[in-house]
C-alpha positions, 0 to 999 in steps of 0.5 A: 915815613910808615911805621912797621915794626915797634922798633920804628915806633919807638924810634920815632917816639923817641925822636918825638920826645928829643924834638918837644924836649928841644922846643919846650926850653923856648916854650918854658923861657917864654912863660917865664918872660911873661909871668910877673911873679918872681916865684913862678919866673923862677920855677920856670927858668929851672924847668927849661935848665933842666930840659938840657940834661933831657935832651942829654939823656935822650941823646945817650938813648939814641946812642945806647939802641944804635939808631940816629934821631927822626926828623919829625912834626913839631905842630902840636907844640907851636899850636900850644903856643899859638893859643897860650899867646891868644888866651893870655892877651885876653886875660886883665887880671895879674892874678889870672894871668899867673894861674894861666900861665902855671895851668898852661906848663901844667897842661903842656907837662902832661903831655909830657909825662904820658909821652914817658911813660910809653917810652919808658915801657917800651924800653923795658919790653925791647930789653933795654934796660939802660934806656928805660933807666934814662927816660924814668930819670927825664920822667921823674924830672917833669913828675917833680915839676908837675908837684912843684906846680901844683905847689906854685897853683895853690901858693898863688890862689891862697895868695890872691884869696888872703888879699881879698880877704883882707880887704 
């Protein structure tokens, strides 16, 4: 369906965000299942849990603008998962696997951050300030997750490095 107006683009992007949020729950659950580090598993399971709040916020956005979500193509996340599974299978060392999982989770989250930055700006420009508030809270969740993931990456590297130094 061709996009002819900024409003149609906003609805399409909001629909994409909702679809990504639904799919992300499964992705974070899968990432958590293959992580052997309890801290990483807990962080990813918590991220999956928070996705429910994001989906409810996005549903509220649609209510406020008087639209319904469009059917979207979710191929980007499918390709991401395919590549993730293939690349993870090639990694032998548990420490490297843990880092790879964290890096991929962070990579996925940065894609979502860019999406929400654009949506917040579009909501503000269109005068939907309540929608902007909801979208900005979703963005804040994603920013917090990237910061938490950054700390986990650092902790993982430091702990593996400490073991190496002790040997």
